[in-house]
C-alpha positions in Angstrom: 2.0 -5.4 3.9 2.4 -3.0 6.7 4.7 0.0 6.5 5.5 2.2 9.5 7.1 5.6 9.0 9.5 7.0 11.5 11.6 10.0 12.1 14.6 8.2 13.6 16.5 9.9 16.4 19.4 9.0 18.7 16.7 8.2 21.3 14.4 5.9 19.4 16.7 4.3 16.8 17.6 1.0 18.5 14.1 0.3 19.7 12.5 1.0 16.3 15.0 -1.0 14.2 15.3 -4.0 16.6 12.6 -6.2 15.0 12.1 -7.1 11.4 13.1 -5.1 8.3 14.0 -1.4 8.7 15.2 1.1 6.0 16.8 4.3 7.2 17.7 7.2 5.0 20.5 9.2 6.6 20.1 12.7 5.2 20.4 16.4 5.5 16.9 17.8 4.9 18.0 20.8 2.9 19.9 18.6 0.3 18.0 18.0 -2.9 19.3 14.5 -3.5 18.3 13.6 0.1 14.8 14.9 -0.4 14.5 12.8 -3.5 16.0 9.7 -1.9 13.6 9.9 1.1 10.6 9.8 -1.3 12.1 6.9 -3.3 12.7 4.9 -0.1 9.0 5.3 0.9 7.9 4.3 -2.6 10.2 1.3 -2.7 9.1 0.1 0.7 5.4 0.3 -0.4 6.3 -2.3 -3.1 7.5 -4.8 -0.5 5.0 -7.3 0.8 6.8 -7.7 4.2 6.3 -5.6 7.3 8.8 -2.8 7.1 9.8 0.3 9.1 10.9 3.2 7.0 12.2 6.5 7.9 14.8 9.2 7.8 17.5 10.4 10.1 18.7 14.0 10.0 22.5 13.7 10.4 22.7 17.2 11.9 20.3 16.4 14.7 21.4 12.8 15.2 25.2 13.2 15.4 25.6 10.1 17.6 23.9 7.9 15.0 25.8 9.5 12.1 29.1 8.8 13.9 28.1 5.3 15.0 27.3 4.2 11.5 30.2 6.3 10.0 28.0 8.3 7.6 30.4 10.2 5.4 28.2 10.9 2.4 24.6 11.8 2.0 22.2 10.4 1.2 23.1 7.0 2.7 20.4 4.4 3.0 21.0 1.6 5.5 18.9 -1.6 5.7 18.6 -3.4 9.0 17.2 -6.8 9.9 16.5 -7.4 13.6 18.8 -4.5 14.5 21.7 -5.6 12.4 22.9 -3.7 9.3 22.6 -5.9 6.3 23.1 -3.4 3.5 24.5 0.1 2.9 23.6 2.1 -0.2 25.5 5.4 -0.6 24.2 8.1 -2.9 20.9 8.5 -4.7 19.3 5.2 -5.9 16.3 4.8 -8.2 13.2 3.2 -6.9 13.5 -0.1 -8.9 17.2 -0.5 -7.8 16.1 0.0 -4.2 13.2 -2.5 -4.5 15.7 -5.1 -6.0 18.0 -4.6 -3.0 15.2 -4.8 -0.4 13.8 -8.0 -2.0 17.3 -9.5 -2.0 17.8 -8.6 1.7 14.4 -10.1 2.6 15.3 -13.4 0.9 18.7 -13.5 2.5 17.2 -13.1 6.0 14.2 -15.4 5.5 
């Protein structure tokens, strides 16, 4: 397994999510639930045996991305496979719930 961590931005987002599985936590860094969710996303990704890119995207600094993906609530976790959104999880999710979703997404795209 190989996990790469990113701070996603308007400038690097498309390139970094274009290949394989990517999990992006759209957040506001000062929000408590966002801080907790970012840690959960990393832990869940560490449980996956596939190559995966994981990171967060500050909606205040990445307004184009937040608008593009219509982020209206935080935290929102988006899962991408080869650049296409395959799942959207709004609100705080526990680690095991997130692992279950990621494994389902991997199986679906295999």
